[in-house]
N, C-alpha and C positions, 0 to 999 in steps of 0.2 A: 635332101636339100644340097648336100655336097655333090652328089652326082649331077644334079640340075645345074649347079654352078660350073662344074667342069664341062658339061654338055653345051652350055651357053658361051663357052670361050673365055670365062673369067680366069685370070692367072691366080689360082687359089694358093699357090706357094708364096705369093708376095706378102710382105709384112703389113701392107695396108689392108684395112678391113673391108669386107664385102657383106652386105645385108641382103638376104634373099628369102622370098616366100614362095615355096613350092605348093601349088594348089592342085592336088590330084583328085582322083575319083574317090578314093577311100580315106585319104589322110591329107591334111593341110599342115605343113611344117615350115616354121620360120627358123632362120639361123644366121648368126654372125660367124663368118669364116675368115681366118687369118693364118698365115704360115702353114697352109696345107691342112689345117685342122678346124673342127667346129668348136668355136670358143663358147658360144651361148646358143641354146636351141630350146624350142618348145613346140608342141603340136596340138592339133585339134581334130576330132573326128567329124567336125562339121565340114564336110568336103563335097565334091561334085555329086556323088550318088545321093547323099542325104538332101542336098538342095533339090535335086530332081524329085525325090520322094515328097518333100514338103510342098513343092509346086503342084504335083499331081494330086496330093491329098486336099489342099486348099481349094483347087478347082472342082474336085469331086464333091467336096462338102458344099461349095457355093452353087454349083449348077447341076449336080447329080449326073455328071458326065465323066466317064472314065477314059482318059487319053492314053494312047500307046506311047511307047518311049520316044519314037522319032518325032512326035508332035511336041513332047516336053522339050526335046533338044532344040526344035525350031523356036519355041518360046524363049529359051535361054539365050539364043542368038539374037532374038528380036528385042528383048527387054533393054531399056536404056535408063541407067541410074541418073537422076538429076535432070531428066528430060522435061522440056517445057511443052505443054500441050499433051493431052492424054491420047496417044496413038492406040490403035487396036489391031489385033491380029486374029484371023479366022483359023480355027483348028477343028479337026474332026475326031470324034470318039464315039463311044457307045452310051446311049441313054440308059441309065440304070433302072429307070422305071418301066420303060416300054421295051427295053432290050433291042433297040433298033439304032442304026447309025444316026448321028446328029452332029450338025455343025454349030459351033458357038463362037462368039467373039470374046476375046480376052483383052482387057485394058492393060496398058503398060503400067499404070500406077498400082494396079492390083498385084502384079508380079514383082514390081520393084520393091514393094513393101516387104514381101517374103524374102527377097534377096538381101535387103538391108538388115533384116534380122540375123542372117547368117554372116554377112560382112561385119556386123557389130561384134561377133565372136572373134573374127580375124583381127579387128582393131584391139580388142582386149589382149589377144595373143601377142601382137606386135608391140604394144605398149609394155607388156610384161618383159619381153626380150630387151627392148630399149632401156628399161630400167636397170638392166644388168650389164650394159656395155662397159667394158674396161675403159678407164679414162684415156688411155693412149690411142684408142680406136674411135673415140667420139667425133673428132674432126672429120675423119674419113667417112663415117656414116652420114654426118650432116651434109658434107659436100657431095658425096656420090649418091646418097639416098638408097631407096629400096628397089630391088629388082623382083619382078613377078614372073613366075614360070608355071607351067601346068595349064590344062585346058580351061579351068575356071578363070584364069587371068585374062581371058579374052572377052569377059563380060563387058558390054558397052558402058563406058562412063566410070568404070572401076578405078582407073588410074587417077582421074580427076577427083573422085570422091576421097581416095586415100591421101592425095596431096593436101586436100583441104583439111582433113582430120589430123594427119600426122605432122604437117608443116615441114616436110622434107621432100626432095624430088622422088618421083615414083615412075618407073618405066617397065614395060614388058620386054622380055628377051625376044630375039628372033625365033620364030617357030616354037612357041612356048609349050605346045603339047607333046613335043618329042625330045625335050632337053634331057630328061632323066635317062631315057634309053640311049641317047647319044653319049651321055657322060659315062654310063656303065660300059658301053662299047669301047670308048676311048681308053678307059682304064684297063680293060682286058687286053687291048692291043699294046698297051705300054705298061704291063704289069710290073716289070722290074723297076722302072722309073718311079712308079707310085709306091712300091714297097719301100724304096729308099726315102 
């Protein structure tokens, strides 16, 4: 989460607090950062890879069709949290009974329910972190809100859902899927500065 904050251009050395949720493939980590250090942090293993596995498993259980990874990624980009009207997407996989290719339709609401289960874990994580915010940083967090980074932060409707649940501003950083790598790269290029 600290690398993500640096990679997104946040002045982490400032006294004012920064609240960030890094939503990666293997780990989701939330943190409050101030004065160049992580003040409060917590994490969850409910991350991008696990969400993909949950979606694949529920579709396999429901339709007896096994989908390849690229179709699961298409579904994750398609799903819209809080959408009105139940849109559908066509995907192709292998029929587990006949062992032949088969195209099926997946409803938005079906996938959104799975995503909501995982996002519920993130809300628990974020509320746990917010319960530990030092009093001197409370105003900063309420005013500035939560920043999202990582590939999962690009889920359609996630910002709006978190705003509704947390009652604070929520926004994704620019190019969220590369912020950690950018942060690590920047630290390595300015190692002496960050040692200080």
